[in-house]
N, C-alpha and C positions, 0 to 999 in steps of 0.2 A: 402441893399436889402429892397425893400418895404415891408409892413406888409403882404400883399396878398401872396407875394412869400414865406416868412417865414413860413406862416402857412401851404401853400401847401407842401413845402419841409419837414416841420415836419410830415405832414400827411403820405408822401410817405416813410420817415424814419421809422414810427411807423408801417406801412403796412409791409415793408421789415423785420422788427424785429418782426412781429406778436405780437405786444404789444397791445391788443384789447382796454385797458383802455386809453392808449396814443393816439390811433387811433381815438376812439370816442370823446376825448377830443378835437380834432381839428374840430369837427362839432358841430354846435348848436343843442340843444335838439329837436328842430322843424324842422330840415334840410329836405329839399326834394330832393332826388337822382332819376334824370330821365335817363333812358337807362341802369341802372344796371341790372333790372330784365325786360324781355320782357313783354310790355303790361301792366305795373304797375309801378306806382312811390312809392318809398321806402320812408316813413315817419318816421322821428325821430329816436333816440337812439333805441327804443323798437323794432323797425323792423330792424334795422341795425344790432344790436347785435348778433340775432341767424344766420344771414346770414354769418358774418364775424366770428362768432366762427367756423362754418363749414368750411369756406374758410381758415382760418389761421391754421386749421388742416391738410390741403392737402399739398401734395408735387408734383411738385416743385412750389414754389410761389415767385416770384420777380418782382418789378416793376422797369424799368429804364426810366428816363426822357429823351427824345430824343430832346425835344425843348420845350422852356418855354417863354411866352409873358406876360408881366404884362401891364394891362390897367388901369391907374389911381390908385386910393387908393382902388379898390374894386374888380377887375377881375383878373383872371389868365386863360390863354388858355394854355393847356399842350398837347403836342404830347408824348404819352407814349407808351412803349412796356412791356406787362405783360405776364410773364411766368407762366402758370397754368397747372393742369392735363389736361385740355381740349386742350392744345396747347398753341402757342404764339399768343398774340392778340395785334395788332397795333390800338391805339384809340386816340381820341381826346377828351379831356374833357375841360369843362368851369366851372370854379368854382367861386362863388361870396362869396366874404369874407367881414362880418360885424361884428365890435367889437372883432375882433381876433378869429372868428370861421367861418368855412364854412357854409352858410346857404342855398346853393342850388348848385347842380352840375348837369350838363348835359353831358352825355358821349355817343359816338358812337364809334364803333370798327368792325373789320373784322378779320376773322380767315382764314387760317394761315398766318404767314408771308412768 
């Protein structure tokens, strides 16, 4: 497996395990998350931590990878299905991986399945 795929899969594993520290460790400290929160870019661990602390405390919560494509040594495009209290979201995410961490993620999704 290419490094971007390994990092992405570890991020999903930590998400499903609700292991916040392991989840954040897959992201660079200055990461930019686009599309996670409407009309706002989430920047860095300090903005991610409170969002995911709340999210990881909710039931149900599970991410399933429906499809995955790796582009070179830097990009992962993922088709995911996320079960959350709001319903099931099908989304596409593009993750940029540099030096073993996600430095940018762009997500778009829709409700319900």
